[in-house]
Residue, then its C-alpha position, 0 to 999 in steps of 0.5 A: m212530415t215526410v216533406q217536410i224532412v227533404t225540403s227542410n235538408a233540398a240544399e243538402i241533397p244532390e240532385t242523384i243518389c247512386k244514379v238515381p235520380i231524387n224525384e224518383l227514392v221519394i217514393c220509398l221514404p215511408a219504407v224506410m222512416g219512421k219505427k216500424p216502416p211498411k214494406p217496399t211498395p211495389d214501385c219502391c222497388t222498381v225505383l232501387r232496381k235501377a241503384d248502384t247497388q254497391c254505392m247505396c252501401n257506401q251511403k249507409s252511415e250517411l241517411g240518418k241525418f236526412g231522417i232515414s233509417p240506415a237498417a231498414a234502408m239496408n233491408l228494402p233491397k233484399q225485401c224488393e229481391i235486389d241482390v247486393p255485394r257482400g258485407c253490404 
């Protein structure tokens, strides 16, 4: 199911999001999809540490169209112990 969502929207997704290549961000998809996503894996957290967190905050309203829960996505930095800008 995850692969279908990513593939079906591939034409709309840029090569990188917030300074992280899409092919690396894919590892975090299980932690942001579905009603009760699992906690992010250590590998996911490693990828997220490369991201521009302010950019991620600015993009949260766009996540739903890719099947990603904005609430779950915005919770990832906290779960990975990554600082985010205030008001994010």
